[in-house]
C-alpha positions, 0 to 999 in steps of 0.5 A: 791287366796290369798297365804296362810301363808307359812309353813316357817312363821308358824313354826316361830311362833310356840312353840311346835317345839323348839326353834331356839337358835343362837349357834344352828343355827350357829351350823347347818349352820357351819354342813351343810356347812361341809357336803356339802364340806367333804361329798358331795364334793360340793360348792355353785357354783355346788351344786344342790338342791338334794345335798343341801338335802342330806347335810341337812338330813346328819347334822340332822343325826349327831344329832341322832348318839350319841342318837342312839350309847348311847341308844344301850349302855343302852340296853345292860348294863340294859339288858332289855326284848327286843320286836322284831316286825316282819314285811314284810312291813314298810310304813315309808314315809320320814324320815327328817321332822319325825327326825327334829320333834322327837329331837325338831330340826326344828325351828333351821334347818328352821332358818338355811336354811333360813339364807343359802337361801334355802327354806325348803320345797324344799329341803324337797321335794327331799327326796323319799318316803320310800314306803316299805308297801302297805297301813295300815299293813305296816303304822301301822308297821311304827307308832308302831316303833314311838311309841315304841321309845317314850315309851323308849322301847327295840324295834326292827322293822325287816323286807326287805330292798326292792330295790322297794317299792311300784310301782309309780302310774301314771293315763294315759287317765284315767287308772292307770299305773305301774311305778317301785319305784327305790328310792334307785337310789340317795342314802339313807343317813338315812341307815347304812350298817352293812356287820358284822352282814351277816347271811346266809340263806338256802333254797332248800335241803333235810333232813337227820335223825341220833340218834343225830337230824335231819340235814338239808343238801345240801342246797343253801345259800344266805346271808343277809345283814342288813341295819340299820335305826335310829328311834328317840323317841320324846324328850327323847334321845331314838334311836331305830333301824329298821334292813332290810336285803337285799339278797347277793349271797355267792362269791362262788355262782353257781362256785362250779357247772361250769367248767371254761367255766360257769363262765360268766353265773355264775357271772350273775346267782347272781341275782337269788340269789339277787331277794330275795329282789329286790321288794314289793309284791304290793297286799294289802289284797290278797294273792298271793302263789308264790315262791318268796313271801314264800322265802321272808318271810322265809328269813326275819324271819330266819336272824332275829331270827339268830339275836335274839339268838346272842343278846340273847348269848351276854348280855353286851354292847361290849362283844363278850363271850357266856354268855347266853346259858339257853334258857328257859329265852328266853321268860323272854328276848324276845318278838316276835310280828308277823304282820300277818302271813307273818313272821308266819315261825318264829314258825318252824324255831324257833323250827329248831333252838332250837331242832336241833341246840341247841339240846333242847327237843321238848317239852321244846322247844315248850313252849319257842317257844309259850312264846315267839311268839304273833300274830296279825291278819289283816284282816276277808276276806278268799281271804287274808289268806295265805295258801302255798301248801305243794308242795311247802313247800317240795321243798323250805323248807323240814326241816320246812314241818316236823317240821309243821307235827309234830306241826300238829300232837300234836295239833291234840291230844289236840284238840282231848282230849279236844272234844273227839269224835269231828271228824269233829272239828280235820278236822276243826282244822287242821293246813293243809287243804285237797281239791284239793291240801293240804295247810298250814293254817299259820293263824292257825299255828300262834294260835297255836304256840303263846302265844297272838293273837289279832284283831286290834279294838274291832268289828274285835277281836269279828268277830274273836273269833265268825267266822273264829278263833272259834274253837280255841278260844272255845279251848283256849279263854284266848289266844284271845285279842284285841288291837285297832290300833293307829296313831302316833300323831308326824307325823299326827298332829304335824308334818303335821299340825303345824298350828292345833298343835298350836291353841291345845297348847295354850289352853292346853299346849304340853303335848298332843304330848306324852299323846294324852289323854290331848286332852280331855281338848279341851272339855272345849273349845268347846263353846269358840267362839275364840277357834271355830275361830282359828280351823275353820280358821285353816282349812281353810288355810290347805284347801288353801294349798291343792288347791293350790298344786291340781291346780298345779298337776291337772289344775282344778280349786278348790272351796276352800269354797266347802266341801272337801270330801275325800276317801283315801285307797286302791282301793278294792271292800270291801271299796266300792269306787263304793258307793262314784260314786254312790253319786258323780252321784247322786248328779250330777243328783239333781244338773242338775235337779234342778240347781237353788237351794242352793246346798252344793259345794264339792270337791270329792277327791278319792285317792289310788293304785289298785294291778296291778293284780286287774283288778276290781280295775282298772276298779273302778279308770277308772270309778272315772276319767270318772266320773270327765271328765264328772262333771268337764266340765259341766258348769251347775254344775260349781264349786258346784261339782268336782271329782278328782283322787289322784294320787300316793297316799302315805304317803307324800301325806296322809300328805297334804290331811288329815289336809285340809279334811272336811269329811272322807269316811270310807265306807266298808261293816260292818264286812270287814274292820278291824280296819283302821287307816286313820279314825284316822288320819282325826278325829284327824285333825278336819275332820267328818267322815261319815262311816259304824259300820265297824273297828276301826269306832264304837269306834271313834263314842263312843269317839266323840258321836254319834251326832258327827260321821255320822253313816249310813247303816246296821250293822255286825248283819244286814249283817249277817241276810241278808246272813242267809235269802235269802242273797243279791239281788241288782236287787231288789233295782234297780227296787225300787230307782229311782235314783239308777236306772238312776246312773246305766243306766248312768254308763252301756249306756255310759253316762260317756264313751261315745267314749266306751259305753260298758266301765263299763258293767264288773262294772254294771255286778259285782254290779247287780250279784255277789257283795259281798259287798252289795253296794246297800243295802247301798245306800239310808241309804247313800244318806239320811246320805249325805244330812244330812252331806250337811245341817250341812255344811251350819252351819260352827259354829255347823259343827266346834264345832263337828270338836272340839269333834271329835279332843278331843275324838281321844286320844284313837287312839294315837298309844302310847296307843295301844303299851302300851297295848301291852307292859303290855298285851302281851310282859311284858314290861313296857314302861317309861316316863322318858328320856336319858341323851342328848349326851352332859349330863353325863350318867345315 
């Protein structure tokens, strides 16, 4: 296999990525050596690869600092409305290359490291992913930060600085094994601790009601120590802040309660307080009602609101005087966006601060709270909705429980006024759910306490209004909006696919990086032979490069001319990796049956993590690896079909896989995937999509054209109709479809697990008897659709034309568009395309 062009050679040809000026390069080399010497205390004789990475990271960071300080000065002087994006997850990935791209330094840094005799890609590989998220929700937050900075919005991301992020996934003997992600082991050059802004957070205790108000007393205090990470906009000199809180025990923690003999134990017990920010809960689309998780949720909310209110009170840069005490103006200056219900405690906490501490009346405080807060819903799966037991609330946050009861009392009065006599509606709409144990429905609390509620794709927002939030929609229809998700084109096109970025820029200029709608200009080239050739060539280079990576990692020989068929996402029944498995088995059987036919060669790659406690998801991984063991070692099949499980799928692996994909699998049961964002990344990078009419796939089909996407399977209406008319019967499909029966019999008979024939009996039982997601109902249509995919792949020119339609139609799916809509329609803020002056220019 010919070695593809190295990224270093490729970037030297690239215009969209900044010029490597002589002074710039000399300056970078000087600063690199200065950091190696003074920051890392090493010389070239003893420096390791990691030292060189840190020297480069610090050198690049130096270019952020002046812009960062100046951006914050600009905000204090202009005093704009600020938006606070609160999320329990920020799935950032690596920072070095993204920072170089956004500052236009990439070519200069490439040239400088090259002249220093170092390999840029090797240095980048030393950086740990910041894996502070599970999947889509956390990565969305990261894309939003990039877009908010690029649009010049005064925005802050607030979350938790988990010591351990999402686990590293190892595959051992075909099974997932989890390893702790000690991402801070070597230090993080991008963060700056800010102990001067440390904030106390209270837990437990009890309430006392006095004539002058309520006091929350006898609490346990944990300190929240903020760490700030700079978030640079794209070539506009704006640098915003992501502030992540770390839990610290106060110096007197437990000591006051102990006699002298308990001193050692008291110091050891500081860990109990500091455990709050120790580890990210590794569940995606699943609620685990643990006390530590509720502590995390309140911890981030309490510390963040203290910060918001401090900043609201102090208006001008550098001034510590309290100048603003009129809280009626809070919604004019502050917008709070709740990323799902995880930060829902912001609503009762803001009420507590306004009523108990700032002594506002309830009605005024409530009006301020509602006008300030907005809520984004990310799922309709019932098992994912947060419902906290009242007993836990009473123990951990007694004052907040009283506030939630009062919010609910007034809310139900309001409902009764709107719908007199409708007792069942009162029960359905109560924030407190009666049942085995009383719980608080956090989604309902968010709807009541926010002025805007949005879903994350049009179909998802419609489903919310028609189903789980129907009663609320009927009462306050104007509250409900849609904001279709997006992805940042900086990381997911410019940075991860320089070849494609360059081919696009040669045709339509580089304005698309900040205005992705300009990609529509590519429609003029859809029949242009040289453009079609260039697009196909870039895809082939990306596939060669990824094939080299895979062969290094998996020791499986990859046919780079095969179709790269990729499904990467968290492992979950609703995402239907099992449907993909059934296609692989059926295709395998067809090739075995007619080995001399001209089959379209495929390399099927499936990747994603299973939550450690989700047994079924772990069995799905085991099935995929077992199928791979059989398929990949079959001499008759040869290189016409390979199955690879992509180990430890994460942001950095996505950046390699997405540009190399031919086919993107987005095959959830219609009505279950709120939006999806991986689907958008593949589309932007010139893959074709096979998918159901679910989430953002619906809008992708609209933008690219139905002829340029492979849509199959039941629509939401079909699923509903099936549920209404007797439900789904897996057995009938099994009995009627011979290829499906054959595949299922192979799984249950031990064909893929000859040493343990019973290994997959649970999966067979699941598919045959308790499959909520109706895999068999879509099997036939999926197989037919995959045949169309195979046919088209045999005509590379037609395939590439459809890829061009997809790239040209992906402008809508920029997170810049999403954030502009949040700004205009929810936050009441105005994005700007203006730049701030660079640090070496005169201030505005």
